[in-house]
TORKOL-4160 file (C-alpha; in steps of 0.2 Angstrom, whole numbers, padded with zeros to 4 digits, m for minus):
347
<pt num="1" X="0000" Y="0000" Z="0000"/>
<pt num="2" X="0007" Y="0017" Z="m0005"/>
<pt num="3" X="0010" Y="0031" Z="0007"/>
<pt num="4" X="m0003" Y="0045" Z="0008"/>
<pt num="5" X="0001" Y="0060" Z="m0003"/>
<pt num="6" X="m0003" Y="0073" Z="0011"/>
<pt num="7" X="m0001" Y="0070" Z="0029"/>
<pt num="8" X="m0005" Y="0083" Z="0043"/>
<pt num="9" X="0001" Y="0078" Z="0060"/>
<pt num="10" X="m0006" Y="0088" Z="0075"/>
<pt num="11" X="m0007" Y="0104" Z="0066"/>
<pt num="12" X="m0013" Y="0120" Z="0075"/>
<pt num="13" X="m0016" Y="0138" Z="0070"/>
<pt num="14" X="m0019" Y="0152" Z="0081"/>
<pt num="15" X="m0021" Y="0171" Z="0079"/>
<pt num="16" X="m0018" Y="0185" Z="0091"/>
<pt num="17" X="m0033" Y="0197" Z="0092"/>
<pt num="18" X="m0029" Y="0215" Z="0098"/>
<pt num="19" X="m0045" Y="0221" Z="0107"/>
<pt num="20" X="m0041" Y="0239" Z="0109"/>
<pt num="21" X="m0029" Y="0251" Z="0117"/>
<pt num="22" X="m0034" Y="0247" Z="0135"/>
<pt num="23" X="m0038" Y="0228" Z="0133"/>
<pt num="24" X="m0026" Y="0214" Z="0133"/>
<pt num="25" X="m0024" Y="0204" Z="0116"/>
<pt num="26" X="m0033" Y="0188" Z="0116"/>
<pt num="27" X="m0028" Y="0172" Z="0107"/>
<pt num="28" X="m0040" Y="0163" Z="0094"/>
<pt num="29" X="m0037" Y="0145" Z="0092"/>
<pt num="30" X="m0044" Y="0143" Z="0074"/>
<pt num="31" X="m0037" Y="0125" Z="0072"/>
<pt num="32" X="m0031" Y="0114" Z="0086"/>
<pt num="33" X="m0023" Y="0096" Z="0086"/>
<pt num="34" X="m0029" Y="0091" Z="0069"/>
<pt num="35" X="m0022" Y="0075" Z="0061"/>
<pt num="36" X="m0027" Y="0069" Z="0044"/>
<pt num="37" X="m0021" Y="0061" Z="0028"/>
<pt num="38" X="m0026" Y="0061" Z="0010"/>
<pt num="39" X="m0021" Y="0047" Z="m0002"/>
<pt num="40" X="m0019" Y="0049" Z="m0021"/>
<pt num="41" X="m0035" Y="0048" Z="m0031"/>
<pt num="42" X="m0045" Y="0051" Z="m0015"/>
<pt num="43" X="m0056" Y="0065" Z="m0009"/>
<pt num="44" X="m0057" Y="0069" Z="0009"/>
<pt num="45" X="m0072" Y="0080" Z="0014"/>
<pt num="46" X="m0071" Y="0092" Z="0028"/>
<pt num="47" X="m0088" Y="0098" Z="0035"/>
<pt num="48" X="m0094" Y="0109" Z="0049"/>
<pt num="49" X="m0103" Y="0125" Z="0054"/>
<pt num="50" X="m0096" Y="0142" Z="0049"/>
<pt num="51" X="m0081" Y="0146" Z="0061"/>
<pt num="52" X="m0076" Y="0127" Z="0063"/>
<pt num="53" X="m0059" Y="0130" Z="0056"/>
<pt num="54" X="m0062" Y="0121" Z="0039"/>
<pt num="55" X="m0055" Y="0135" Z="0028"/>
<pt num="56" X="m0040" Y="0138" Z="0039"/>
<pt num="57" X="m0036" Y="0120" Z="0039"/>
<pt num="58" X="m0036" Y="0120" Z="0020"/>
<pt num="59" X="m0024" Y="0135" Z="0019"/>
<pt num="60" X="m0012" Y="0127" Z="0032"/>
<pt num="61" X="m0013" Y="0111" Z="0021"/>
<pt num="62" X="m0007" Y="0120" Z="0006"/>
<pt num="63" X="0006" Y="0130" Z="0015"/>
<pt num="64" X="m0002" Y="0147" Z="0013"/>
<pt num="65" X="m0002" Y="0149" Z="0031"/>
<pt num="66" X="0011" Y="0141" Z="0043"/>
<pt num="67" X="0005" Y="0130" Z="0057"/>
<pt num="68" X="0007" Y="0137" Z="0075"/>
<pt num="69" X="0011" Y="0119" Z="0079"/>
<pt num="70" X="0012" Y="0102" Z="0071"/>
<pt num="71" X="0019" Y="0097" Z="0053"/>
<pt num="72" X="0012" Y="0095" Z="0036"/>
<pt num="73" X="0020" Y="0083" Z="0024"/>
<pt num="74" X="0017" Y="0082" Z="0005"/>
<pt num="75" X="0023" Y="0067" Z="m0005"/>
<pt num="76" X="0034" Y="0061" Z="0009"/>
<pt num="77" X="0043" Y="0078" Z="0012"/>
<pt num="78" X="0039" Y="0092" Z="0025"/>
<pt num="79" X="0031" Y="0107" Z="0017"/>
<pt num="80" X="0045" Y="0120" Z="0014"/>
<pt num="81" X="0045" Y="0137" Z="0022"/>
<pt num="82" X="0032" Y="0148" Z="0014"/>
<pt num="83" X="0039" Y="0160" Z="0001"/>
<pt num="84" X="0055" Y="0150" Z="m0002"/>
<pt num="85" X="0060" Y="0145" Z="m0019"/>
<pt num="86" X="0057" Y="0127" Z="m0015"/>
<pt num="87" X="0039" Y="0131" Z="m0009"/>
<pt num="88" X="0035" Y="0141" Z="m0025"/>
<pt num="89" X="0041" Y="0126" Z="m0035"/>
<pt num="90" X="0030" Y="0114" Z="m0025"/>
<pt num="91" X="0015" Y="0125" Z="m0027"/>
<pt num="92" X="0014" Y="0119" Z="m0045"/>
<pt num="93" X="0008" Y="0102" Z="m0038"/>
<pt num="94" X="m0004" Y="0109" Z="m0025"/>
<pt num="95" X="m0018" Y="0121" Z="m0030"/>
<pt num="96" X="m0033" Y="0129" Z="m0022"/>
<pt num="97" X="m0051" Y="0132" Z="m0029"/>
<pt num="98" X="m0059" Y="0147" Z="m0020"/>
<pt num="99" X="m0077" Y="0149" Z="m0015"/>
<pt num="100" X="m0080" Y="0165" Z="m0025"/>
<pt num="101" X="m0074" Y="0163" Z="m0043"/>
<pt num="102" X="m0077" Y="0181" Z="m0047"/>
<pt num="103" X="m0067" Y="0187" Z="m0033"/>
<pt num="104" X="m0053" Y="0174" Z="m0038"/>
<pt num="105" X="m0052" Y="0181" Z="m0055"/>
<pt num="106" X="m0045" Y="0198" Z="m0061"/>
<pt num="107" X="m0059" Y="0208" Z="m0070"/>
<pt num="108" X="m0046" Y="0218" Z="m0080"/>
<pt num="109" X="m0039" Y="0203" Z="m0089"/>
<pt num="110" X="m0046" Y="0190" Z="m0101"/>
<pt num="111" X="m0049" Y="0172" Z="m0096"/>
<pt num="112" X="m0035" Y="0166" Z="m0107"/>
<pt num="113" X="m0022" Y="0178" Z="m0100"/>
<pt num="114" X="m0027" Y="0173" Z="m0082"/>
<pt num="115" X="m0026" Y="0154" Z="m0086"/>
<pt num="116" X="m0009" Y="0156" Z="m0094"/>
<pt num="117" X="m0002" Y="0166" Z="m0079"/>
<pt num="118" X="0003" Y="0150" Z="m0068"/>
<pt num="119" X="0012" Y="0143" Z="m0084"/>
<pt num="120" X="0021" Y="0160" Z="m0086"/>
<pt num="121" X="0025" Y="0162" Z="m0068"/>
<pt num="122" X="0033" Y="0144" Z="m0067"/>
<pt num="123" X="0040" Y="0145" Z="m0085"/>
<pt num="124" X="0031" Y="0129" Z="m0090"/>
<pt num="125" X="0033" Y="0126" Z="m0109"/>
<pt num="126" X="0036" Y="0138" Z="m0123"/>
<pt num="127" X="0024" Y="0152" Z="m0127"/>
<pt num="128" X="0015" Y="0142" Z="m0141"/>
<pt num="129" X="0014" Y="0127" Z="m0129"/>
<pt num="130" X="0006" Y="0138" Z="m0115"/>
<pt num="131" X="m0007" Y="0144" Z="m0128"/>
<pt num="132" X="m0011" Y="0126" Z="m0133"/>
<pt num="133" X="m0012" Y="0121" Z="m0114"/>
<pt num="134" X="m0025" Y="0135" Z="m0111"/>
<pt num="135" X="m0036" Y="0129" Z="m0126"/>
<pt num="136" X="m0034" Y="0111" Z="m0120"/>
<pt num="137" X="m0040" Y="0116" Z="m0102"/>
<pt num="138" X="m0055" Y="0125" Z="m0108"/>
<pt num="139" X="m0061" Y="0110" Z="m0118"/>
<pt num="140" X="m0057" Y="0099" Z="m0103"/>
<pt num="141" X="m0069" Y="0109" Z="m0092"/>
<pt num="142" X="m0083" Y="0110" Z="m0106"/>
<pt num="143" X="m0079" Y="0127" Z="m0112"/>
<pt num="144" X="m0076" Y="0134" Z="m0130"/>
<pt num="145" X="m0060" Y="0142" Z="m0135"/>
<pt num="146" X="m0071" Y="0158" Z="m0138"/>
<pt num="147" X="m0073" Y="0159" Z="m0119"/>
<pt num="148" X="m0054" Y="0163" Z="m0117"/>
<pt num="149" X="m0057" Y="0180" Z="m0126"/>
<pt num="150" X="m0070" Y="0185" Z="m0113"/>
<pt num="151" X="m0068" Y="0195" Z="m0097"/>
<pt num="152" X="m0074" Y="0187" Z="m0080"/>
<pt num="153" X="m0089" Y="0198" Z="m0079"/>
<pt num="154" X="m0095" Y="0192" Z="m0096"/>
<pt num="155" X="m0097" Y="0174" Z="m0089"/>
<pt num="156" X="m0110" Y="0165" Z="m0079"/>
<pt num="157" X="m0106" Y="0159" Z="m0062"/>
<pt num="158" X="m0104" Y="0141" Z="m0068"/>
<pt num="159" X="m0093" Y="0147" Z="m0082"/>
<pt num="160" X="m0082" Y="0157" Z="m0070"/>
<pt num="161" X="m0081" Y="0142" Z="m0058"/>
<pt num="162" X="m0075" Y="0131" Z="m0073"/>
<pt num="163" X="m0062" Y="0144" Z="m0077"/>
<pt num="164" X="m0055" Y="0144" Z="m0060"/>
<pt num="165" X="m0055" Y="0125" Z="m0060"/>
<pt num="166" X="m0046" Y="0125" Z="m0077"/>
<pt num="167" X="m0033" Y="0138" Z="m0071"/>
<pt num="168" X="m0030" Y="0127" Z="m0055"/>
<pt num="169" X="m0026" Y="0112" Z="m0067"/>
<pt num="170" X="m0015" Y="0121" Z="m0078"/>
<pt num="171" X="0001" Y="0116" Z="m0069"/>
<pt num="172" X="m0005" Y="0098" Z="m0068"/>
<pt num="173" X="m0006" Y="0097" Z="m0049"/>
<pt num="174" X="m0007" Y="0081" Z="m0039"/>
<pt num="175" X="m0018" Y="0090" Z="m0025"/>
<pt num="176" X="m0033" Y="0101" Z="m0026"/>
<pt num="177" X="m0040" Y="0110" Z="m0010"/>
<pt num="178" X="m0058" Y="0115" Z="m0014"/>
<pt num="179" X="m0064" Y="0128" Z="m0002"/>
<pt num="180" X="m0083" Y="0129" Z="m0004"/>
<pt num="181" X="m0082" Y="0128" Z="m0023"/>
<pt num="182" X="m0100" Y="0126" Z="m0026"/>
<pt num="183" X="m0109" Y="0136" Z="m0012"/>
<pt num="184" X="m0112" Y="0151" Z="m0023"/>
<pt num="185" X="m0120" Y="0141" Z="m0037"/>
<pt num="186" X="m0138" Y="0135" Z="m0040"/>
<pt num="187" X="m0141" Y="0117" Z="m0038"/>
<pt num="188" X="m0140" Y="0112" Z="m0057"/>
<pt num="189" X="m0124" Y="0121" Z="m0059"/>
<pt num="190" X="m0117" Y="0113" Z="m0043"/>
<pt num="191" X="m0121" Y="0096" Z="m0050"/>
<pt num="192" X="m0111" Y="0100" Z="m0066"/>
<pt num="193" X="m0096" Y="0106" Z="m0056"/>
<pt num="194" X="m0096" Y="0091" Z="m0044"/>
<pt num="195" X="m0098" Y="0079" Z="m0059"/>
<pt num="196" X="m0084" Y="0088" Z="m0068"/>
<pt num="197" X="m0072" Y="0086" Z="m0052"/>
<pt num="198" X="m0076" Y="0068" Z="m0051"/>
<pt num="199" X="m0073" Y="0065" Z="m0069"/>
<pt num="200" X="m0056" Y="0074" Z="m0068"/>
<pt num="201" X="m0051" Y="0065" Z="m0053"/>
<pt num="202" X="m0054" Y="0048" Z="m0061"/>
<pt num="203" X="m0045" Y="0054" Z="m0077"/>
<pt num="204" X="m0030" Y="0063" Z="m0069"/>
<pt num="205" X="m0028" Y="0053" Z="m0052"/>
<pt num="206" X="m0030" Y="0069" Z="m0042"/>
<pt num="207" X="m0031" Y="0070" Z="m0023"/>
<pt num="208" X="m0044" Y="0082" Z="m0016"/>
<pt num="209" X="m0048" Y="0090" Z="0000"/>
<pt num="210" X="m0066" Y="0096" Z="m0002"/>
<pt num="211" X="m0072" Y="0109" Z="0011"/>
<pt num="212" X="m0090" Y="0113" Z="0012"/>
<pt num="213" X="m0105" Y="0115" Z="0024"/>
<pt num="214" X="m0117" Y="0106" Z="0012"/>
<pt num="215" X="m0118" Y="0088" Z="0017"/>
<pt num="216" X="m0127" Y="0083" Z="0001"/>
<pt num="217" X="m0112" Y="0089" Z="m0010"/>
<pt num="218" X="m0099" Y="0082" Z="0002"/>
<pt num="219" X="m0107" Y="0065" Z="0003"/>
<pt num="220" X="m0108" Y="0064" Z="m0016"/>
<pt num="221" X="m0090" Y="0068" Z="m0020"/>
<pt num="222" X="m0080" Y="0062" Z="m0004"/>
<pt num="223" X="m0073" Y="0045" Z="m0001"/>
<pt num="224" X="m0069" Y="0049" Z="0018"/>
<pt num="225" X="m0076" Y="0063" Z="0028"/>
<pt num="226" X="m0069" Y="0073" Z="0043"/>
<pt num="227" X="m0082" Y="0083" Z="0054"/>
<pt num="228" X="m0074" Y="0098" Z="0063"/>
<pt num="229" X="m0081" Y="0108" Z="0077"/>
<pt num="230" X="m0073" Y="0123" Z="0084"/>
<pt num="231" X="m0056" Y="0119" Z="0077"/>
<pt num="232" X="m0055" Y="0101" Z="0081"/>
<pt num="233" X="m0060" Y="0085" Z="0071"/>
<pt num="234" X="m0074" Y="0076" Z="0081"/>
<pt num="235" X="m0077" Y="0062" Z="0069"/>
<pt num="236" X="m0069" Y="0054" Z="0054"/>
<pt num="237" X="m0073" Y="0039" Z="0043"/>
<pt num="238" X="m0079" Y="0032" Z="0027"/>
<pt num="239" X="m0092" Y="0044" Z="0019"/>
<pt num="240" X="m0106" Y="0031" Z="0017"/>
<pt num="241" X="m0103" Y="0023" Z="0034"/>
<pt num="242" X="m0102" Y="0040" Z="0043"/>
<pt num="243" X="m0119" Y="0045" Z="0036"/>
<pt num="244" X="m0127" Y="0028" Z="0040"/>
<pt num="245" X="m0120" Y="0027" Z="0058"/>
<pt num="246" X="m0115" Y="0044" Z="0064"/>
<pt num="247" X="m0107" Y="0042" Z="0082"/>
<pt num="248" X="m0103" Y="0059" Z="0088"/>
<pt num="249" X="m0118" Y="0069" Z="0094"/>
<pt num="250" X="m0113" Y="0084" Z="0083"/>
<pt num="251" X="m0112" Y="0073" Z="0067"/>
<pt num="252" X="m0129" Y="0065" Z="0071"/>
<pt num="253" X="m0136" Y="0083" Z="0072"/>
<pt num="254" X="m0128" Y="0087" Z="0055"/>
<pt num="255" X="m0134" Y="0071" Z="0047"/>
<pt num="256" X="m0152" Y="0073" Z="0053"/>
<pt num="257" X="m0153" Y="0090" Z="0045"/>
<pt num="258" X="m0146" Y="0085" Z="0028"/>
<pt num="259" X="m0160" Y="0085" Z="0015"/>
<pt num="260" X="m0164" Y="0070" Z="0004"/>
<pt num="261" X="m0173" Y="0074" Z="m0012"/>
<pt num="262" X="m0191" Y="0068" Z="m0012"/>
<pt num="263" X="m0191" Y="0064" Z="0006"/>
<pt num="264" X="m0197" Y="0073" Z="0021"/>
<pt num="265" X="m0185" Y="0076" Z="0035"/>
<pt num="266" X="m0189" Y="0066" Z="0050"/>
<pt num="267" X="m0180" Y="0065" Z="0067"/>
<pt num="268" X="m0172" Y="0082" Z="0065"/>
<pt num="269" X="m0160" Y="0085" Z="0080"/>
<pt num="270" X="m0160" Y="0103" Z="0085"/>
<pt num="271" X="m0144" Y="0110" Z="0093"/>
<pt num="272" X="m0146" Y="0122" Z="0107"/>
<pt num="273" X="m0138" Y="0139" Z="0105"/>
<pt num="274" X="m0124" Y="0145" Z="0094"/>
<pt num="275" X="m0106" Y="0139" Z="0092"/>
<pt num="276" X="m0095" Y="0146" Z="0106"/>
<pt num="277" X="m0083" Y="0161" Z="0104"/>
<pt num="278" X="m0066" Y="0153" Z="0098"/>
<pt num="279" X="m0057" Y="0165" Z="0110"/>
<pt num="280" X="m0067" Y="0159" Z="0125"/>
<pt num="281" X="m0068" Y="0140" Z="0122"/>
<pt num="282" X="m0078" Y="0130" Z="0135"/>
<pt num="283" X="m0069" Y="0119" Z="0146"/>
<pt num="284" X="m0068" Y="0100" Z="0143"/>
<pt num="285" X="m0077" Y="0096" Z="0127"/>
<pt num="286" X="m0081" Y="0111" Z="0117"/>
<pt num="287" X="m0098" Y="0104" Z="0111"/>
<pt num="288" X="m0104" Y="0100" Z="0128"/>
<pt num="289" X="m0115" Y="0116" Z="0131"/>
<pt num="290" X="m0125" Y="0111" Z="0116"/>
<pt num="291" X="m0125" Y="0092" Z="0118"/>
<pt num="292" X="m0141" Y="0083" Z="0124"/>
<pt num="293" X="m0130" Y="0068" Z="0129"/>
<pt num="294" X="m0117" Y="0077" Z="0139"/>
<pt num="295" X="m0112" Y="0070" Z="0156"/>
<pt num="296" X="m0102" Y="0078" Z="0170"/>
<pt num="297" X="m0085" Y="0072" Z="0163"/>
<pt num="298" X="m0089" Y="0081" Z="0147"/>
<pt num="299" X="m0087" Y="0098" Z="0155"/>
<pt num="300" X="m0070" Y="0095" Z="0163"/>
<pt num="301" X="m0061" Y="0083" Z="0151"/>
<pt num="302" X="m0057" Y="0086" Z="0133"/>
<pt num="303" X="m0060" Y="0069" Z="0123"/>
<pt num="304" X="m0047" Y="0062" Z="0112"/>
<pt num="305" X="m0050" Y="0057" Z="0094"/>
<pt num="306" X="m0050" Y="0038" Z="0097"/>
<pt num="307" X="m0050" Y="0024" Z="0084"/>
<pt num="308" X="m0066" Y="0014" Z="0084"/>
<pt num="309" X="m0061" Y="0002" Z="0071"/>
<pt num="310" X="m0065" Y="0001" Z="0053"/>
<pt num="311" X="m0057" Y="0017" Z="0049"/>
<pt num="312" X="m0069" Y="0027" Z="0060"/>
<pt num="313" X="m0063" Y="0039" Z="0073"/>
<pt num="314" X="m0073" Y="0050" Z="0086"/>
<pt num="315" X="m0069" Y="0062" Z="0099"/>
<pt num="316" X="m0083" Y="0058" Z="0112"/>
<pt num="317" X="m0082" Y="0051" Z="0130"/>
<pt num="318" X="m0098" Y="0041" Z="0125"/>
<pt num="319" X="m0091" Y="0035" Z="0108"/>
<pt num="320" X="m0088" Y="0017" Z="0113"/>
<pt num="321" X="m0106" Y="0015" Z="0118"/>
<pt num="322" X="m0113" Y="0025" Z="0103"/>
<pt num="323" X="m0103" Y="0015" Z="0091"/>
<pt num="324" X="m0111" Y="m0002" Z="0097"/>
<pt num="325" X="m0129" Y="0004" Z="0092"/>
<pt num="326" X="m0136" Y="0012" Z="0076"/>
<pt num="327" X="m0144" Y="0029" Z="0079"/>
<pt num="328" X="m0162" Y="0031" Z="0076"/>
<pt num="329" X="m0159" Y="0042" Z="0060"/>
<pt num="330" X="m0149" Y="0028" Z="0053"/>
<pt num="331" X="m0162" Y="0015" Z="0056"/>
<pt num="332" X="m0175" Y="0026" Z="0047"/>
<pt num="333" X="m0163" Y="0028" Z="0032"/>
<pt num="334" X="m0159" Y="0009" Z="0032"/>
<pt num="335" X="m0177" Y="0004" Z="0030"/>
<pt num="336" X="m0181" Y="0016" Z="0016"/>
<pt num="337" X="m0176" Y="0017" Z="m0002"/>
<pt num="338" X="m0158" Y="0022" Z="m0006"/>
<pt num="339" X="m0156" Y="0041" Z="m0007"/>
<pt num="340" X="m0154" Y="0048" Z="m0024"/>
<pt num="341" X="m0137" Y="0057" Z="m0027"/>
<pt num="342" X="m0136" Y="0076" Z="m0029"/>
<pt num="343" X="m0133" Y="0074" Z="m0048"/>
<pt num="344" X="m0147" Y="0061" Z="m0052"/>
<pt num="345" X="m0161" Y="0068" Z="m0062"/>
<pt num="346" X="m0152" Y="0083" Z="m0067"/>
<pt num="347" X="m0148" Y="0086" Z="m0086"/>
């Protein structure tokens, strides 16, 4: 079995927040003690509410932000220092797709100029080969060569996202980090982009980290899923298994709220309150103030992410007992017809 392409070991990322002239600065722990890996030709989905640390984790994995603690290794080697010549060279193999395609593109430049820019920066190929590569990429993402002569504001949202994807693929990367790549698109365009990503992964053997709050999309495209809450991974496992048998109370609440086309949501688990302030983390398990299953131990002791077997991990003091029984929401899903995928029935 080959080694994982990307490995993050106990990474953390914190920020110092200056509150004002007469107040002390506070520390916000955006990511804390996150360990994960991604194999070649695999998609790891990362889900959680806003403020859970998903996007920060993605930037640390790419080396766009240095970790406060821990290490990130790519293809067996630790990520080089950000801004170094070695880091710039390695960036050709690691690319990011951002949430807002219009914001990721320069409105003053045509699409073809922006798609050729990574090739120009890294001096890949001759000028003629770069132009040919741009045309090849436009075809690969289902766009005509004529689109290359347009400006970003002249394109639809789906076309812009395809352009951003094509530009990310220009240097033939091994890893794509997709940060909410379809959240700004309508459902039919989401389906097209998700299908395109899956097809390109199968064709090119890409590894992907897919960050989203939309569980429908994550379930459709991911092989494994990591659930984050307030900067920590609280559950991880095979995508289908995690949806069928969620162990952590937070995961169960997320899964219970995920819509299934053509089916009424039953057994919705309503969480109490809002996610805590990252600068004022609760003691013990950060989820315990909102958890209906919390016990006294939860308020004083932080649970570790433990291996439950079968590739499943969970950070919950009750995880061992919970993993022995199928939750009610999973029983209901098991006794009903299979849920149609995000892309089924969409032309």
